N, C-alpha and C positions, 0 to 999 in steps of 0.2 A: 706762168700764164695759163690760160684756159685753151683747151682745144675744142673745136666744134666740127662735127661731122655734118656735111651738107645733107639736108633731109630730102628724100625723094618725094615726088608728088603724092605717091601712095601713103608715105609716112605722114605727110602734112594732113592728108585727108583723115587718117586714123586719129591724129591728135585733135582735129576739129570736132570729132564726134564726142558727145557727152560721155564721160566715163562712168557716170552713175545715173541717177534719176534726174531728169531735167524738169524743173518747174518753171513754166513760162511766166514772164514778168507780171502779166495781168492776174495770175493766180497766187502770187506770193503775198501772204498775209501773216501777221504776227501769230494768229491762232494756228494757222497751218504749220508754220515752221516750228513753233513751240511743241505742237503735237508730234511732229516727226522726231524731234530731238529729245522727247521725254525719257527715252530709255538709253540715251547716249551716256557712255562712261566718260567720254571726252568730246569736246567740240573744237574743231580746227577750222579757221577761216583763212582762205588764200585770196588776196586781192583787197584793195582799198574799198571798192564799192561794196563788195560782199560783206566785209567786216563792218563797214558803217551801217549797212542795212540791218545786220544782226543787232548791233548796238542800239539802233533806233527802235528795235523790238524788245529792248531790255534783256538781250541775250549777250552775255560777255563770253566770247570764245576762250577756251583754256589756252589755246595758242593761236595767235593771229599773225599772219605773214603779209606784210605790206611793202610797197616800194615808192609810194607817193606819186604814182603815175597812173592815169587811167586812159586807155586807148591812145597811148603814146603822147599824152598831154599831161604835163606837170599839174597836179591839183593842189588846191589850198588844203591846209590841214583839215582833215575830216574828223568825225567823232572819235576815231581811234587815237587821235593826238591828245585827247582829254583823259585817257586812261593812265593815271599817274601811279597806280598801284602795281602795274605790270613791270616785271623785270624785262630789261631790253637786251637783246642780242643783235649783233650786226654781222652781215656777211656781204660778199660781192657775188653776183651771179649774172653772167652775160645773157643777152636775149637768146631764146631758143635752146637753152641748154640747162644742165644742172652741174654746178661746180662742186668740187670736192669740199671746198670751204662751206658752201651752203648745206650740203649733206651733213657735214660734221655739226654745224650749228643747229640744224633741225634735230639731230640726235640729242644734242645737249638740251634743247627745249623740252623734249619729252621726259627728261630726267630732273626737271626743276619744278618747284612749286608754282602753281598757276595763279594768275595769268602770266603768260610770257608773250612779249611782242618781238617778233623777228623783223628787223628792218633791213630790207634788201637794197643794196646799191647795185642797180642794174634792173633786172626783170624777175618777177616772182611767178610768172605764168606757168612755167613747167614744174614748179616745186610741189604741186599736188601729187605728182607721181611718186617721188621718193617718200613723201609724207605717208601715202597709202601703204608703201612697203614696210615702213618702220612703226606705224601706229599700232597700239594695242587693239585687239578685237573690240567691236562695239564703239569705236571712235567714229564720229561722223565728220567727214571732211566736206566743206562747202566752198565752192568757187563759182565765179561768174562765167556764163557762156555768152560772149559778146552779142549784143542786140537780140538775145533770146530770153535769158533768164538766169536762174541759179541751178547749179548741179549739186546734188547731195549724194555722197558716197558713204555707205555704211561699210566700214572696213571689216572684212572677213577673209578667210584663206583664199577664196576664189578671186576676190578683188585684188588681193596682194599678189597672187600669181599673175594675174592679168597686167598689173602695173609693172612688175618685174620683167615680164616678157616684152612689154612695149618699150621699156627703158633699154633693154638689151638690143632690141631690134633697131632702135634709133641711135645706138652707140653710147648709151649712158650706162656706166657700170658702177 
């Protein structure tokens, strides 16, 4: 089974801060996102809403990580359900943590031909952290910041170290 270490209020505060550049909802446009991603070697989306928004902009992420839930409410099949060419991987991941199974599946996803859809049984919210640690340089990881907008992380050594340090701090190894 999975073990969870209770998060301190300080850790929760750290996790709620955007890890990369936050683009507020009202400023997210197809042109802006395409411009930001033009030099990306890979694009990874985390979350149903973020993935569907990218797909609505005609941007198919190389790796998309979804759980079928948005803000704790089961959602109907989004645009990502229509991607039939994607290889599918499945994993379990409990809320507020990163399971070994999820980490292993994410590693697999980076070694497969794209696109790859990782379907999470549980919660995908924390999975941006291990993705940042294992993604090649110039991978852009996008995830939603609830009620604010979309966060875009350009993976580089500094961001990888920051993600590793945060994972260690909150007990994810």
